[in-house]
Each structure stands twice: as C-alpha cells, then as structure tokens.
C-alpha positions as CSV (number, residue, x, y, z in Angstrom):
1,M,29.9,320.5,141.3
2,T,33.1,321.9,139.8
3,V,33.7,325.3,138.3
4,I,33.7,323.8,134.8
5,D,30.3,322.1,135.4
6,M,28.8,325.4,136.5
7,K,30.3,327.2,133.5
8,I,28.9,324.6,131.2
9,G,25.4,324.8,132.9
10,K,25.5,328.5,132.6
11,Y,26.5,328.3,128.9
12,L,23.7,325.9,128.1
13,G,21.2,328.0,130.0
14,E,22.2,331.1,127.9
15,V,22.1,329.0,124.6
16,R,18.6,327.9,125.5
17,G,17.4,331.5,126.2
18,E,18.9,332.7,122.9
19,L,17.3,329.8,120.9
20,K,13.9,330.9,122.3
21,K,14.4,334.4,120.9
22,A,15.4,333.1,117.5
23,T,13.0,332.9,114.6
24,W,12.9,329.7,112.7
25,P,12.2,329.3,108.9
26,W,9.0,327.3,109.4
27,D,5.6,327.9,110.6
28,P,4.8,325.8,113.7
29,K,1.1,325.9,112.8
30,E,1.5,324.0,109.6
31,K,1.8,320.3,109.3
32,G,3.8,318.0,107.0
33,L,6.1,319.5,104.3
34,K,4.1,322.7,104.2
35,K,5.6,323.5,107.6
36,Y,9.1,323.8,105.9
37,K,8.1,325.7,102.8
38,Q,10.4,328.7,103.4
39,L,13.3,326.4,104.4
40,I,12.9,324.3,101.2
41,D,12.5,327.3,99.1
42,S,15.7,328.8,100.5
43,T,17.6,325.6,100.1
44,I,16.6,325.4,96.5
45,V,17.8,328.9,95.9
46,V,21.1,328.1,97.5
47,L,21.6,324.9,95.5
48,I,20.8,326.7,92.2
49,A,23.3,329.4,93.1
50,M,25.9,326.8,93.9
51,V,25.4,325.2,90.4
52,L,25.5,328.5,88.6
53,L,28.7,329.6,90.5
54,G,30.3,326.3,89.9
55,A,29.6,326.5,86.2
56,F,30.9,330.0,86.0
57,V,34.2,329.1,87.9
58,A,34.5,325.9,85.7
59,T,34.1,328.0,82.4
60,I,36.5,330.7,83.5
61,D,39.1,328.0,84.6
62,F,38.7,326.1,81.3
63,A,39.0,329.4,79.3
64,M,42.1,330.5,81.4
65,H,43.7,327.1,80.9
66,H,43.5,327.3,77.2
67,V,44.6,330.9,77.1
68,M,47.7,330.1,79.3
69,S,48.4,327.1,77.2
70,F,48.3,329.1,74.0
71,L,50.5,331.9,75.5
72,T,53.1,329.5,76.8
73,T,53.5,327.2,73.9
74,G,53.8,330.1,71.5
75,F,51.7,331.8,68.9
C-alpha cells in the first residue's frame, strides 16, 4: 500500500466520522415525503428568495439602463 493510498484511506475514515456527527435535515423515523419536510420547506424558501432577488436585480438594472440612456443622450 502506497503513502497516497494510506492518506486517502485516512481521509475517507475522517470524513465518515464527521458525517456521523452531522445532523441531517430530515427525520429518519418518518416515511415518504414527510421524512424530507424540513428539506423541502428550506428549498422552497431558497427558491422564493432567488426569484425575489432576481426580480429586484432585474428591476434595478432596467431602471439604471433607462437612467443612463437618458443621461447620455441628453435632456
């Protein structure tokens, strides 16, 4: 076994140990989609935030484009 193989094995062992300590956003006792309720809720919140932020940036970009066009073409 080479030094690289030993380092990879040690790394994977440490990763496995850390993953056992982690808390996961689902309840292992539940079945079906109920198991992933927190995960689904969090995903929906992120998607809504992305849409709102995208709309905000698009609105500001549109307004700034028209303001700059107005300023550069003259009053």
